[in-house]
C-alpha positions in Angstrom: -41.4 28.9 -6.5 -38.7 30.0 -3.9 -38.8 31.2 -0.4 -37.7 34.7 0.5 -36.6 36.4 3.7 -39.2 37.3 6.6 -41.0 34.1 5.9 -42.4 35.0 2.7 -42.8 33.1 -0.5 -42.4 34.3 -4.1 -43.8 32.6 -7.3 -40.8 32.9 -9.9 -42.4 31.0 -12.8 -46.0 29.6 -13.6 -46.5 27.1 -16.4 -50.0 26.3 -15.4 -52.7 28.3 -17.1 -55.2 27.6 -14.2 -52.8 28.4 -11.4 -52.6 31.8 -9.7 -51.3 32.9 -6.3 -54.7 32.8 -4.6 -55.1 29.1 -5.6 -51.6 28.2 -4.4 -52.2 30.2 -1.0 -55.4 28.3 -0.6 -53.9 24.9 -0.7 -50.7 25.6 1.1 -51.8 27.7 4.0 -52.5 24.8 6.3 -49.1 23.2 5.7 -47.4 26.5 6.3 -49.1 27.2 9.5 -48.1 24.0 10.9 -44.4 24.2 9.6 -43.0 27.5 8.4 -40.0 25.6 7.0 -42.3 23.3 4.8 -40.1 22.3 1.9 -40.9 23.9 -1.5 -40.6 20.6 -3.3 -43.3 19.3 -1.3 -45.5 22.3 -1.9 -45.0 21.6 -5.7 -45.8 18.2 -5.5 -49.0 18.8 -3.6 -50.1 21.5 -5.9 -49.3 19.2 -9.0 -51.2 16.3 -7.6 -54.3 18.5 -6.5 -54.8 20.8 -9.4 -53.5 18.9 -12.4 -56.4 18.8 -14.8 -54.9 15.6 -16.5 -54.9 13.8 -13.0 -58.6 14.8 -12.6 -60.2 14.6 -16.0 -57.5 12.7 -18.0 -55.7 13.9 -21.2 -57.1 14.6 -24.5 -55.9 11.0 -25.8 -57.5 9.1 -22.8 -60.6 11.1 -23.1 -61.0 10.2 -26.8 -60.3 6.7 -26.0 -63.2 6.7 -23.5 -65.5 8.7 -25.7 -67.1 6.0 -27.7 -67.9 3.9 -24.5 -69.3 7.2 -22.9 -71.5 8.0 -25.9 -72.9 4.5 -26.1 -73.9 4.8 -22.4 -75.3 8.2 -22.8 -77.6 7.2 -25.6 -78.6 3.8 -24.2 -79.9 5.3 -20.9 -81.3 8.6 -22.2 -83.6 7.8 -25.0 -83.8 10.4 -27.9 -80.4 11.7 -27.2 -78.6 12.4 -30.5 -74.8 12.1 -31.1 -73.3 12.5 -34.6 -69.6 12.2 -35.5 -67.6 13.6 -38.4 -64.2 11.9 -38.7 -61.1 13.1 -40.4 -61.1 11.6 -43.8 -57.2 11.1 -43.3 -57.9 8.5 -40.6 -57.2 4.8 -41.0 -59.7 2.2 -41.5 -59.1 0.6 -37.9 -59.0 3.9 -35.8 -61.1 6.9 -36.6 -59.5 10.4 -36.3 -61.7 12.9 -34.5 -62.8 15.9 -36.3 -66.4 17.1 -35.3 -69.0 15.8 -32.7 -72.6 17.0 -32.3 -74.6 16.2 -29.4 -78.2 16.9 -28.0 -79.8 15.5 -25.0 -83.1 13.8 -25.3 -85.1 15.7 -22.6 -83.8 19.0 -23.8 -85.1 18.1 -27.3 -88.3 17.4 -26.0 -88.5 20.6 -24.0 -87.5 22.6 -27.0 -90.5 21.4 -29.2 -92.7 23.1 -26.4 -90.9 26.4 -26.6 -91.5 29.3 -28.7 -90.0 29.0 -32.2 -87.0 31.2 -31.8 -83.3 30.0 -31.2 -80.0 31.8 -30.8 -76.8 30.3 -32.2 -73.3 31.3 -31.2 -69.7 29.9 -31.1 -67.1 30.2 -28.4 -63.3 29.2 -28.0 -62.1 26.0 -26.5 -59.4 27.1 -23.9 -57.8 23.7 -23.3 -55.0 22.0 -25.3 -57.4 21.3 -28.3 -57.6 24.3 -30.8 -61.3 24.3 -31.7 -64.7 26.0 -31.3 -68.0 25.0 -29.3 -71.1 25.8 -31.2 -74.4 25.9 -29.3 -78.2 26.4 -29.9 -80.2 28.0 -27.0 -83.8 28.9 -26.7 -86.1 30.3 -23.8 -88.7 28.1 -21.9 -92.1 29.1 -20.8 -90.7 31.0 -17.8 -88.0 33.0 -19.9 -85.3 30.8 -18.6 -82.3 29.8 -20.9 -82.7 26.4 -22.3 -79.5 24.8 -24.0 -80.6 22.6 -26.9 -77.6 21.2 -28.6 -73.8 21.5 -28.9 -71.0 20.7 -31.2 -67.2 20.7 -31.0 -65.5 21.6 -34.3 -61.8 22.7 -35.2 -62.7 26.1 -36.7 -65.6 28.4 -37.1 -65.9 27.9 -41.0 -68.6 27.8 -43.6 -68.4 24.1 -43.7 -68.6 23.6 -40.0 -71.6 25.7 -39.6 -73.2 24.1 -42.5 -72.5 20.7 -41.0 -73.7 21.8 -37.5 -77.0 23.4 -38.7 -77.7 20.4 -41.0 -77.5 18.0 -37.9 -79.7 20.4 -35.9 -82.4 20.6 -38.6 -82.5 16.9 -39.4 -82.2 15.5 -35.7 -83.7 18.1 -33.5 -85.7 20.7 -35.1 -87.0 18.4 -38.1 -89.9 20.3 -39.9 -90.4 23.0 -37.2 -90.6 26.7 -38.4 -87.8 28.6 -36.6 -86.7 32.1 -36.4 -82.8 32.1 -36.0 -81.0 34.9 -34.3 -77.2 35.2 -34.8 -74.3 37.5 -35.5 -73.3 38.2 -39.2 -70.7 35.4 -39.5 -70.4 34.5 -43.0 -70.4 30.7 -42.3 -74.0 31.2 -40.7 -75.3 33.4 -43.6 -74.0 31.0 -46.1 -75.7 28.0 -44.5 -79.0 29.9 -44.2 -78.8 30.9 -47.9 -77.6 27.6 -49.5 -79.0 24.7 -47.3 -82.3 23.6 -48.7 -83.3 22.6 -45.2 -83.0 26.3 -44.0 -84.9 28.0 -46.7 -87.9 30.2 -45.9 -90.7 29.5 -44.7 -88.9 26.8 -42.6 -86.5 29.4 -41.0 -86.4 33.3 -40.8 -82.9 34.5 -40.3 -82.5 37.6 -38.0 -79.4 39.5 -36.8 -78.5 40.2 -33.3 -78.9 44.0 -32.7 -76.1 44.2 -30.3 -73.7 43.0 -33.0 -75.3 45.4 -35.5 -74.6 48.2 -33.1 -71.1 47.0 -32.6 -70.4 46.9 -36.5 -71.8 50.3 -36.7 -69.5 51.7 -34.0 -66.5 50.1 -35.7 -67.3 51.7 -39.0 -68.2 55.2 -38.1 -66.5 55.8 -34.7 -69.3 57.9 -33.5 -70.7 57.3 -29.9 -73.9 59.3 -30.8 -74.9 56.6 -33.3 -75.0 53.9 -30.6 -78.3 54.8 -29.0 -79.9 55.7 -32.3 -79.0 52.4 -33.7 -80.6 50.6 -30.8 -83.7 52.9 -30.9 -84.2 52.0 -34.6 -83.7 48.4 -34.2 -85.8 47.9 -31.1 -89.0 50.2 -31.8 -92.2 48.4 -32.6 -94.1 51.5 -34.0 -93.4 53.1 -37.4 -93.8 56.8 -36.0 -90.6 56.0 -34.0 -88.8 54.7 -37.0 -86.8 57.4 -38.9 -84.4 55.6 -41.3 -85.6 54.1 -44.5 -82.4 53.4 -46.5 -81.2 50.3 -44.9 -82.1 46.5 -44.8 -84.9 46.4 -42.3 -86.2 42.9 -42.2 -83.1 41.3 -40.5 -82.1 44.1 -38.2 -85.4 46.0 -37.3 -88.1 44.7 -34.9 -90.9 46.9 -36.7 -90.2 45.2 -40.1 -89.5 41.7 -38.6 -93.0 40.3 -39.4 -93.2 39.1 -35.7 -90.7 36.3 -36.3 -88.5 37.1 -33.3 -91.1 36.9 -30.5 -89.4 40.0 -29.0 -86.0 38.7 -28.9 -83.4 41.3 -30.1 -80.0 39.8 -29.4 -77.9 36.6 -28.9 -77.5 37.4 -25.2 -79.0 34.0 -24.1 -76.4 31.9 -26.1 -73.5 34.3 -24.9 -74.8 33.9 -21.3 -74.6 30.1 -21.8 -71.1 30.4 -23.2 -70.2 32.2 -20.0 -71.8 29.4 -17.9 -69.8 26.7 -19.8 -66.6 28.6 -19.2 -65.2 25.6 -17.2 -66.3 23.2 -19.7 -64.3 24.9 -22.4 -61.0 24.1 -20.7 -61.6 20.4 -20.3 -60.8 17.5 -22.5 -63.6 16.3 -24.8 -65.3 13.5 -22.8 -65.1 15.7 -19.6 -66.5 18.7 -21.5 -69.5 16.6 -22.6 -70.0 15.1 -19.3 -70.0 18.6 -17.7 -72.7 19.6 -20.2 -74.7 16.7 -19.3 -74.4 17.4 -15.6 -75.2 21.0 -16.1 -78.5 20.2 -18.0 -79.4 17.6 -15.3 -79.1 20.2 -12.6 -81.1 22.7 -14.7 -83.8 20.3 -15.2 -83.9 19.4 -11.6 -84.0 23.1 -10.6 -86.8 24.0 -13.0 -88.8 20.9 -12.5 -88.9 21.7 -8.8 -90.0 25.3 -9.6 -92.7 24.1 -11.9 -94.1 21.6 -9.6 -94.5 24.3 -6.8 -95.9 27.0 -9.2 -99.5 27.6 -8.2 -100.3 30.5 -10.6 -101.6 30.1 -14.2 -98.3 31.4 -15.5 -94.7 30.9 -14.3 -93.2 33.4 -11.9 -91.5 35.6 -14.5 -94.5 35.7 -16.8 -96.9 36.1 -13.9 -94.9 39.2 -12.9 -95.1 40.7 -16.3 -98.8 39.9 -16.5 -99.5 41.6 -13.2 -97.5 44.6 -14.2 -99.4 45.0 -17.5 -102.7 44.3 -15.8 -102.1 47.1 -13.4 -101.2 49.5 -16.2 -104.4 48.5 -18.0 -106.5 49.8 -15.1 -105.4 53.3 -15.9 -106.4 53.2 -19.7 -109.5 54.9 -21.1 -111.5 52.5 -23.6 -113.9 53.5 -26.3 -115.8 50.8 -28.1 -115.7 51.1 -31.9 -117.2 47.9 -33.1 -118.2 45.2 -30.7 -119.0 42.6 -33.5 -115.6 42.9 -35.0 -114.0 43.3 -31.8 -112.3 46.7 -32.5 -111.5 49.1 -29.7 -109.8 52.4 -29.1 -107.5 52.8 -26.1 -106.1 56.0 -24.7 -103.4 55.5 -22.3 -102.7 57.5 -18.9 -101.7 61.1 -19.2 -98.0 61.7 -18.8 -96.3 64.6 -17.1 -94.2 65.6 -20.2 -97.3 65.2 -22.7 -100.6 67.0 -23.1 -102.4 63.7 -23.6 -101.9 59.9 -23.5 -101.2 57.8 -26.6 -103.9 56.2 -28.7 -104.1 52.6 -29.8 -106.5 50.5 -31.8 -107.0 46.9 -30.5 -108.5 44.2 -32.9 -109.6 41.7 -30.2 -110.3 38.8 -32.3 -107.2 39.1 -34.5 -105.1 39.6 -31.4 -103.4 42.7 -32.7 -102.6 46.2 -31.4 -101.1 49.2 -32.9 -98.3 49.2 -30.2 -97.5 45.7 -31.9 -96.5 44.0 -28.5 -99.2 41.8 -28.5 -98.7 40.2 -32.1 -95.0 40.4 -31.6 -94.7 38.5 -28.2 -98.0 36.5 -28.4 -98.5 37.8 -24.9 -101.2 40.6 -24.3 -100.1 44.1 -24.0 -101.8 46.4 -21.4 -104.2 47.6 -23.9 -105.4 44.2 -24.8 -105.8 43.3 -21.1 -107.8 46.7 -20.8 -110.2 45.4 -23.5 -110.3 42.0 -21.8 -111.4 43.7 -18.5 -114.1 45.6 -20.4 -115.5 42.3 -22.0 -115.2 40.4 -18.7 -113.2 37.6 -20.4 -110.8 35.4 -18.9 -107.4 37.0 -19.7 -105.6 33.6 -19.9 -107.5 32.7 -22.9 -105.7 35.2 -24.9 -102.2 34.1 -23.9 -100.1 31.8 -26.1 -99.8 28.4 -24.6 -96.0 28.5 -24.6 -96.2 30.9 -21.6 -98.4 28.9 -19.4 -97.5 26.9 -16.3 -98.9 23.6 -17.8 -96.3 24.1 -20.7 -93.6 24.9 -18.1 -94.3 21.6 -16.3 -94.3 19.6 -19.5 -91.0 21.0 -20.7 -89.2 19.7 -17.5 -91.3 16.5 -17.1 -88.7 14.2 -18.6 -85.6 13.0 -16.5 -82.2 11.8 -16.9 -80.6 8.4 -16.1 -77.2 8.2 -14.4 -74.3 6.8 -16.6 -72.6 3.5 -15.7 -69.7 2.1 -17.8 -70.4 0.3 -21.2 -67.9 -1.1 -23.6 -67.6 0.1 -27.2 -66.4 -2.0 -30.2 -64.7 0.9 -32.0 -62.0 3.3 -31.0 -60.9 7.1 -32.0 -57.8 9.1 -31.8 -57.1 12.8 -31.5 -55.9 15.0 -34.5 -52.7 16.0 -33.1 -52.4 19.0 -35.6 -55.1 20.6 -33.5 -53.3 20.3 -30.2 -51.7 23.3 -28.8 -49.7 23.9 -25.6 -49.1 27.4 -24.3 -47.2 28.5 -21.3 -48.4 30.9 -18.6 -51.8 31.4 -17.0 -54.6 32.3 -19.7 -55.9 35.6 -19.0 -59.6 35.8 -18.5 -60.0 39.5 -18.4 -62.5 40.8 -21.1 -61.0 43.3 -23.5 -62.5 46.7 -23.9 -64.1 47.3 -27.3 -66.1 49.8 -29.2 -69.3 49.0 -27.3 -67.7 50.2 -24.0 -67.3 53.7 -25.3 -70.0 56.1 -23.8 -71.5 59.3 -25.1 -69.8 62.3 -23.3 -73.3 63.6 -22.2 -74.5 60.2 -21.0 -74.5 60.3 -17.3 -72.5 57.6 -15.4 -74.6 54.9 -13.7 -74.2 53.1 -10.3 -72.9 49.5 -10.8 -75.3 48.1 -8.2 -78.7 49.6 -9.1 -77.7 50.9 -12.6 -79.4 54.2 -11.7 -77.7 57.6 -12.6 -76.6 60.3 -10.2 -74.5 58.3 -7.8 -71.9 55.5 -7.7 -71.7 52.2 -5.8 -70.1 53.7 -2.6 -73.0 56.1 -2.3 -75.8 53.6 -3.4 -78.6 52.9 -0.8 -78.5 49.2 -1.8 -74.9 48.9 -0.5 -75.7 50.3 3.1 -77.0 47.1 4.5 -73.6 45.6 4.2 -72.4 48.1 7.0 -75.4 48.1 9.2 -74.8 46.6 12.6 -77.6 44.4 14.1 
């Protein structure tokens, strides 16, 4: 950094990945306002003391030295919290050399067992000085909120690492619970699913993320017209809308899924969690685990308050969906076919672009509909609610318990304990071969890929309301920013 003429400053070199001009300006503006000749060396010293990650969170070596003590505290004060280590076999008998670590917080494990049996798994890069990956397992709670279940830090995304991670998750978190696993097509995940006896069917049903299937298709064929076709094929729930037969359908198509996904098509929830943990991925290991702990504590506090204040039979998101489908049910026409067997025929409301509405058959006692939404989501479709109205039954008796407010409250009933300091009787050191140092600020901008290519006939959409026909400058949602009260 050097001073230029006309009282301007210029950054000539930047070796800090987290440091940019806006951050520097924020911290030095007050000093410059008081003294325009404020020495550069003082500015450099101030920035180093304020923004140096090592000063705030410690180095990798100091974090690893504190880690056994931190883990002991975490497990002592938060019952059922699971932490598993895998040490480098090249370490000495006195000091272990860090390789992998798996952790899952006790209250999150208890909440997971009250959620629908669908998990999303994903990996993301660590952005600090340690060259490694963070693996995560995520699910959804009763209100469709993201619930992180378990984490791991490993050196690479390999077949062995994924097998080790999924083995720990099965034995210490999921146990004997039957699960649907949604992931990308990474060979390490596929190998673990096919070869680990703990992940054989019927204990698990492996399904692929539809967005990744679409991305792979775009890479191979370079045809933007296929992008929408691929999504339509994978997401349809009705056979009359399915028009490709020469593909492997069970893992990539919702119609042939045997209702294992509960309506989940992608790994977006785990990728959203990766984005939420962006700050943690830049920190040393103990600080990283501590940040995940604090984030989960905040999440439990937020949803616990929301659950306690919920006065409807269903949480807010599911209540909104129920009201929407119940409103649609009032416009359907119902014909009773067999009351004793609970079979009904539903004709939906006439549409402007069709001669008549669609016809569906409901088997009320078996909780099935030819639209397949009821059996797929375990949440009644509008056709099922129309039958429920006709029979004058309580509609909440045909909704799966995982969606109810009672379950929502139980999921966030457990609390966390704060962490004082405890002493550990063993020590661990870093694997220096996995530590890297890079100059310059790490770029956070997302790279454009094949999924950003649009069909030439596809209309451009507004970034604010996502509707075609205008841009964000002409969007009615942006007008309120310029209104003068």
